[in-house]
N, C-alpha and C positions, 0 to 999 in steps of 0.2 A: 608725260604720263597719261595713261588712259583714264578718262573721267575727271582729271584734275586740270585746273587752269595752268598753263605753262607760260614761261616768259621767252619763248622762242621768237627772235626778231624776224621780221619779214625778209630782211637781207639774208639771214641764215637759211630760212626756208627756201629761198631761191637757190642758194649754193647747194643745199642738201638735195633738192630736187634734181639739180644738174648732175650730181654724182650718181644718184639713184637711176636717173635716166641713162647715163653712160653704162652703168652696170646692168642695164635691162637687156642687154644682148647675151644670149647663152654662151657664145664663144668667149666673151669678155669675162664672164663668171668663171669659166674653165681656166682661163689664163691666170686670173687672180688666185684661184685655188692652187694652181700649179706653182705659182710664185710664193705661196705661203711658207714653204720650207727653205726659201732662199733665192738668191740671184741666179738667173738663167740667161742664156743667149737666145737670140731669135731662133737659131737653128735647133736648139734643144726644145724650145716651145713648139715649133711647128712639127718636129718629128714625134715628140711625145704625145701631142694632142691630135696628130694626124690631120693637120690643117695646112693649107698652102702657105708658103712663106710670105708672099705679098699680102695675104689676108691677115696673117699674124702681125706683120709690120704695120698695117693700117690700123688694126685694133690698138696696138701698143702706142702708136702716135696719138690717137684720140685719148687714151687713158693717161698718157704722159702730159698732154695739153691740159687735162682736167685735174692733174695732181694726184692721180690714183697710183701711178707707177713713176719711178725715176729710172734714169739710166746713166751708165758711164761707158766710155769708149776705150778700147784697148786695141790699138792698130785699126783693123777694119771690122773688128767684132764689137757688137753692142751687148752690154749686159744689163738686164732689166731686173728690178726688184720693186717690192711694194714701197710706196713713198711714206706710208704711215701704217703702223700695225693696227690702227683702228679699223682699217678695211677688213681685217680678219674678223672683227666683231660682227660686221655685216654678214659674212659667210656663216658665222656661228648662228646668227638669227635665222638664216635660210635653212640651216641644218635642223634647228629646233622646229621650224615651221614644217619641214618635211616629216619629222618624227610625229608631230601632232596630226598631220594629214594621214600618214600611214596607219596610225593607231585608231583613227576614226574619231579622235577627240575634237577635231575641227574639220568641218566640211564647208566648202564654198562652191 
């Protein structure tokens, strides 16, 4: 909480920083946002977001390794989804941040 002492452990801070750093790439935020409404294949992601398939696969691998997304395989197709709905809360915070910037309530 802002202005209050918190009990966030140093270990958690390291893990949180790693997730936030991973989400620091604009394409990864777009992918997470696209996965918000459910499971998608690599092909669906690259077509919808107009990104090259190898780039999408690379981002998904990093996010999978960091526990942001999960996947399942069906034949030769991989289906990706958000590993935890808490990731959506991060998007919601970004959306609120955008609203405050657009309204002029917060400038930086």
